[in-house]
TIVO-2410 file (N, C-alpha, C; in nm, 3 decimals):
# residues 88
REC num residu      c1      c2      c3 atome chaine
REC   1      X -11.853   1.696   0.928     N      A
REC   1      X -11.819   1.696   0.786    CA      A
REC   1      X -11.680   1.635   0.767     C      A
REC   2      X -11.659   1.578   0.652     N      A
REC   2      X -11.529   1.520   0.619    CA      A
REC   2      X -11.436   1.632   0.572     C      A
REC   3      X -11.304   1.605   0.570     N      A
REC   3      X -11.211   1.705   0.516    CA      A
REC   3      X -11.248   1.749   0.374     C      A
REC   4      X -11.289   1.654   0.292     N      A
REC   4      X -11.329   1.688   0.156    CA      A
REC   4      X -11.447   1.786   0.157     C      A
REC   5      X -11.543   1.761   0.244     N      A
REC   5      X -11.660   1.850   0.253    CA      A
REC   5      X -11.619   1.992   0.290     C      A
REC   6      X -11.527   2.006   0.387     N      A
REC   6      X -11.482   2.140   0.428    CA      A
REC   6      X -11.415   2.213   0.312     C      A
REC   7      X -11.330   2.142   0.239     N      A
REC   7      X -11.259   2.206   0.128    CA      A
REC   7      X -11.354   2.240   0.013     C      A
REC   8      X -11.451   2.155  -0.013     N      A
REC   8      X -11.550   2.186  -0.118    CA      A
REC   8      X -11.634   2.307  -0.077     C      A
REC   9      X -11.670   2.316   0.051     N      A
REC   9      X -11.744   2.432   0.099    CA      A
REC   9      X -11.660   2.559   0.086     C      A
REC  10      X -11.531   2.550   0.121     N      A
REC  10      X -11.441   2.664   0.107    CA      A
REC  10      X -11.428   2.705  -0.040     C      A
REC  11      X -11.416   2.607  -0.128     N      A
REC  11      X -11.407   2.637  -0.272    CA      A
REC  11      X -11.533   2.710  -0.320     C      A
REC  12      X -11.649   2.663  -0.276     N      A
REC  12      X -11.774   2.729  -0.315    CA      A
REC  12      X -11.773   2.875  -0.269     C      A
REC  13      X -11.722   2.899  -0.150     N      A
REC  13      X -11.715   3.036  -0.098    CA      A
REC  13      X -11.619   3.120  -0.182     C      A
REC  14      X -11.502   3.065  -0.214     N      A
REC  14      X -11.404   3.137  -0.295    CA      A
REC  14      X -11.462   3.167  -0.433     C      A
REC  15      X -11.535   3.074  -0.488     N      A
REC  15      X -11.595   3.095  -0.621    CA      A
REC  15      X -11.689   3.216  -0.625     C      A
REC  16      X -11.741   3.259  -0.510     N      A
REC  16      X -11.834   3.372  -0.508    CA      A
REC  16      X -11.763   3.506  -0.529     C      A
REC  17      X -11.631   3.512  -0.507     N      A
REC  17      X -11.562   3.641  -0.522    CA      A
REC  17      X -11.437   3.635  -0.610     C      A
REC  18      X -11.394   3.518  -0.651     N      A
REC  18      X -11.267   3.505  -0.723    CA      A
REC  18      X -11.265   3.583  -0.854     C      A
REC  19      X -11.373   3.582  -0.928     N      A
REC  19      X -11.377   3.653  -1.057    CA      A
REC  19      X -11.362   3.804  -1.038     C      A
REC  20      X -11.398   3.856  -0.921     N      A
REC  20      X -11.378   3.998  -0.893    CA      A
REC  20      X -11.229   4.031  -0.884     C      A
REC  21      X -11.150   3.937  -0.836     N      A
REC  21      X -11.005   3.959  -0.827    CA      A
REC  21      X -10.941   3.948  -0.964     C      A
REC  22      X -10.975   3.841  -1.035     N      A
REC  22      X -10.918   3.817  -1.168    CA      A
REC  22      X -11.005   3.711  -1.236     C      A
REC  23      X -11.067   3.743  -1.348     N      A
REC  23      X -11.156   3.647  -1.413    CA      A
REC  23      X -11.087   3.518  -1.457     C      A
REC  24      X -10.955   3.521  -1.472     N      A
REC  24      X -10.883   3.401  -1.516    CA      A
REC  24      X -10.829   3.318  -1.400     C      A
REC  25      X -10.836   3.369  -1.279     N      A
REC  25      X -10.788   3.296  -1.162    CA      A
REC  25      X -10.886   3.184  -1.130     C      A
REC  26      X -10.833   3.064  -1.107     N      A
REC  26      X -10.916   2.947  -1.079    CA      A
REC  26      X -10.875   2.884  -0.947     C      A
REC  27      X -10.968   2.812  -0.886     N      A
REC  27      X -10.938   2.738  -0.763    CA      A
REC  27      X -10.996   2.598  -0.776     C      A
REC  28      X -10.919   2.501  -0.730     N      A
REC  28      X -10.964   2.362  -0.725    CA      A
REC  28      X -10.928   2.305  -0.588     C      A
REC  29      X -10.991   2.195  -0.553     N      A
REC  29      X -10.956   2.121  -0.432    CA      A
REC  29      X -10.867   2.006  -0.475     C      A
REC  30      X -10.750   1.996  -0.414     N      A
REC  30      X -10.654   1.891  -0.449    CA      A
REC  30      X -10.616   1.811  -0.326     C      A
REC  31      X -10.602   1.681  -0.344     N      A
REC  31      X -10.551   1.594  -0.239    CA      A
REC  31      X -10.401   1.582  -0.259     C      A
REC  32      X -10.325   1.601  -0.152     N      A
REC  32      X -10.180   1.598  -0.162    CA      A
REC  32      X -10.122   1.505  -0.055     C      A
REC  33      X -10.002   1.456  -0.081     N      A
REC  33      X  -9.929   1.377   0.017    CA      A
REC  33      X  -9.840   1.468   0.099     C      A
REC  34      X  -9.841   1.450   0.231     N      A
REC  34      X  -9.760   1.530   0.322    CA      A
REC  34      X  -9.656   1.438   0.386     C      A
REC  35      X  -9.529   1.475   0.373     N      A
REC  35      X  -9.421   1.399   0.438    CA      A
REC  35      X  -9.367   1.486   0.551     C      A
REC  36      X  -9.389   1.447   0.676     N      A
REC  36      X  -9.342   1.527   0.789    CA      A
REC  36      X  -9.189   1.542   0.790     C      A
REC  37      X  -9.144   1.655   0.844     N      A
REC  37      X  -9.000   1.682   0.853    CA      A
REC  37      X  -8.928   1.579   0.939     C      A
REC  38      X  -8.998   1.521   1.036     N      A
REC  38      X  -8.934   1.425   1.126    CA      A
REC  38      X  -8.931   1.284   1.069     C      A
REC  39      X  -8.950   1.273   0.937     N      A
REC  39      X  -8.952   1.143   0.868    CA      A
REC  39      X  -9.062   1.051   0.918     C      A
REC  40      X  -9.167   1.110   0.972     N      A
REC  40      X  -9.283   1.031   1.013    CA      A
REC  40      X  -9.356   0.977   0.892     C      A
REC  41      X  -9.463   0.909   0.916     N      A
REC  41      X  -9.541   0.848   0.810    CA      A
REC  41      X  -9.608   0.955   0.723     C      A
REC  42      X  -9.594   0.939   0.593     N      A
REC  42      X  -9.661   1.030   0.500    CA      A
REC  42      X  -9.811   1.012   0.513     C      A
REC  43      X  -9.883   1.123   0.499     N      A
REC  43      X -10.028   1.115   0.506    CA      A
REC  43      X -10.090   1.206   0.400     C      A
REC  44      X -10.218   1.185   0.375     N      A
REC  44      X -10.289   1.263   0.274    CA      A
REC  44      X -10.360   1.380   0.340     C      A
REC  45      X -10.363   1.492   0.270     N      A
REC  45      X -10.436   1.609   0.315    CA      A
REC  45      X -10.496   1.677   0.193     C      A
REC  46      X -10.562   1.788   0.215     N      A
REC  46      X -10.624   1.863   0.106    CA      A
REC  46      X -10.576   2.007   0.109     C      A
REC  47      X -10.580   2.071  -0.006     N      A
REC  47      X -10.549   2.214  -0.018    CA      A
REC  47      X -10.642   2.275  -0.122     C      A
REC  48      X -10.658   2.406  -0.111     N      A
REC  48      X -10.716   2.482  -0.220    CA      A
REC  48      X -10.599   2.519  -0.310     C      A
REC  49      X -10.609   2.488  -0.436     N      A
REC  49      X -10.501   2.516  -0.531    CA      A
REC  49      X -10.548   2.626  -0.626     C      A
REC  50      X -10.479   2.740  -0.619     N      A
REC  50      X -10.510   2.854  -0.704    CA      A
REC  50      X -10.417   2.853  -0.823     C      A
REC  51      X -10.472   2.883  -0.941     N      A
REC  51      X -10.389   2.884  -1.062    CA      A
REC  51      X -10.439   2.990  -1.158     C      A
REC  52      X -10.347   3.034  -1.242     N      A
REC  52      X -10.376   3.137  -1.342    CA      A
REC  52      X -10.306   3.096  -1.471     C      A
REC  53      X -10.372   3.106  -1.586     N      A
REC  53      X -10.313   3.056  -1.710    CA      A
REC  53      X -10.192   3.135  -1.761     C      A
REC  54      X -10.176   3.260  -1.721     N      A
REC  54      X -10.067   3.341  -1.776    CA      A
REC  54      X  -9.978   3.407  -1.673     C      A
REC  55      X -10.007   3.391  -1.544     N      A
REC  55      X  -9.927   3.457  -1.441    CA      A
REC  55      X  -9.885   3.356  -1.336     C      A
REC  56      X  -9.759   3.314  -1.342     N      A
REC  56      X  -9.708   3.214  -1.246    CA      A
REC  56      X  -9.708   3.263  -1.102     C      A
REC  57      X  -9.707   3.394  -1.082     N      A
REC  57      X  -9.713   3.447  -0.946    CA      A
REC  57      X  -9.848   3.420  -0.880     C      A
REC  58      X  -9.946   3.386  -0.960     N      A
REC  58      X -10.079   3.360  -0.907    CA      A
REC  58      X -10.109   3.211  -0.900     C      A
REC  59      X -10.006   3.134  -0.872     N      A
REC  59      X -10.019   2.990  -0.845    CA      A
REC  59      X  -9.980   2.970  -0.700     C      A
REC  60      X -10.073   2.923  -0.617     N      A
REC  60      X -10.040   2.893  -0.479    CA      A
REC  60      X -10.138   2.791  -0.424     C      A
REC  61      X -10.095   2.726  -0.316     N      A
REC  61      X -10.184   2.632  -0.248    CA      A
REC  61      X -10.210   2.686  -0.108     C      A
REC  62      X -10.321   2.644  -0.052     N      A
REC  62      X -10.363   2.699   0.076    CA      A
REC  62      X -10.441   2.596   0.155     C      A
REC  63      X -10.400   2.578   0.279     N      A
REC  63      X -10.479   2.497   0.371    CA      A
REC  63      X -10.584   2.587   0.435     C      A
REC  64      X -10.689   2.527   0.486     N      A
REC  64      X -10.793   2.606   0.553    CA      A
REC  64      X -10.812   2.556   0.695     C      A
REC  65      X -10.873   2.640   0.776     N      A
REC  65      X -10.921   2.600   0.907    CA      A
REC  65      X -11.060   2.543   0.883     C      A
REC  66      X -11.082   2.415   0.912     N      A
REC  66      X -11.211   2.353   0.881    CA      A
REC  66      X -11.321   2.396   0.979     C      A
REC  67      X -11.365   2.520   0.965     N      A
REC  67      X -11.473   2.570   1.050    CA      A
REC  67      X -11.557   2.670   0.972     C      A
REC  68      X -11.684   2.677   1.005     N      A
REC  68      X -11.772   2.774   0.939    CA      A
REC  68      X -11.730   2.916   0.969     C      A
REC  69      X -11.679   2.940   1.090     N      A
REC  69      X -11.634   3.074   1.126    CA      A
REC  69      X -11.523   3.120   1.032     C      A
REC  70      X -11.425   3.034   1.007     N      A
REC  70      X -11.316   3.070   0.916    CA      A
REC  70      X -11.369   3.091   0.774     C      A
REC  71      X -11.447   2.998   0.725     N      A
REC  71      X -11.497   3.006   0.588    CA      A
REC  71      X -11.585   3.129   0.569     C      A
REC  72      X -11.668   3.159   0.666     N      A
REC  72      X -11.761   3.272   0.653    CA      A
REC  72      X -11.697   3.408   0.680     C      A
REC  73      X -11.593   3.413   0.766     N      A
REC  73      X -11.543   3.542   0.812    CA      A
REC  73      X -11.396   3.571   0.782     C      A
REC  74      X -11.316   3.471   0.750     N      A
REC  74      X -11.173   3.494   0.731    CA      A
REC  74      X -11.121   3.453   0.594     C      A
REC  75      X -11.184   3.358   0.530     N      A
REC  75      X -11.133   3.302   0.405    CA      A
REC  75      X -11.118   3.409   0.296     C      A
REC  76      X -11.221   3.489   0.274     N      A
REC  76      X -11.214   3.588   0.167    CA      A
REC  76      X -11.102   3.689   0.193     C      A
REC  77      X -11.090   3.737   0.315     N      A
REC  77      X -10.983   3.832   0.348    CA      A
REC  77      X -10.847   3.770   0.326     C      A
REC  78      X -10.831   3.645   0.366     N      A
REC  78      X -10.704   3.576   0.349    CA      A
REC  78      X -10.667   3.563   0.201     C      A
REC  79      X -10.761   3.519   0.120     N      A
REC  79      X -10.735   3.503  -0.024    CA      A
REC  79      X -10.705   3.639  -0.088     C      A
REC  80      X -10.782   3.740  -0.053     N      A
REC  80      X -10.758   3.874  -0.110    CA      A
REC  80      X -10.620   3.927  -0.071     C      A
REC  81      X -10.578   3.903   0.053     N      A
REC  81      X -10.445   3.947   0.097    CA      A
REC  81      X -10.335   3.876   0.021     C      A
REC  82      X -10.348   3.746   0.002     N      A
REC  82      X -10.247   3.671  -0.074    CA      A
REC  82      X -10.243   3.722  -0.217     C      A
REC  83      X -10.358   3.743  -0.277     N      A
REC  83      X -10.364   3.795  -0.414    CA      A
REC  83      X -10.295   3.931  -0.422     C      A
REC  84      X -10.324   4.019  -0.328     N      A
REC  84      X -10.263   4.153  -0.329    CA      A
REC  84      X -10.111   4.145  -0.315     C      A
REC  85      X -10.062   4.058  -0.229     N      A
REC  85      X  -9.917   4.042  -0.212    CA      A
REC  85      X  -9.851   3.992  -0.339     C      A
REC  86      X  -9.918   3.906  -0.411     N      A
REC  86      X  -9.859   3.846  -0.530    CA      A
REC  86      X  -9.871   3.933  -0.655     C      A
REC  87      X  -9.955   4.035  -0.650     N      A
REC  87      X  -9.972   4.121  -0.767    CA      A
REC  87      X  -9.908   4.258  -0.750     C      A
REC  88      X  -9.849   4.286  -0.635     N      A
REC  88      X  -9.786   4.417  -0.614    CA      A
REC  88      X  -9.641   4.404  -0.578     C      A
***
């Protein structure tokens, strides 16, 4: 699968539980430019971008491990933990 495919699959998984956390919380797949600290060549990557219309604490980006094991077994716990940290 391509990087885009992995992130779209992860987004689909997040969409299955995100409304349980907060009905206004949204997630999108975004392509971003990465500039390495060592002044190496900038490159493109992807992130899951979480946003909320009224709570700036619920705006964050997240890279994923491009594997079915991560998406099926770790992604939901990771997102829930980040959400809990940002709301308490």
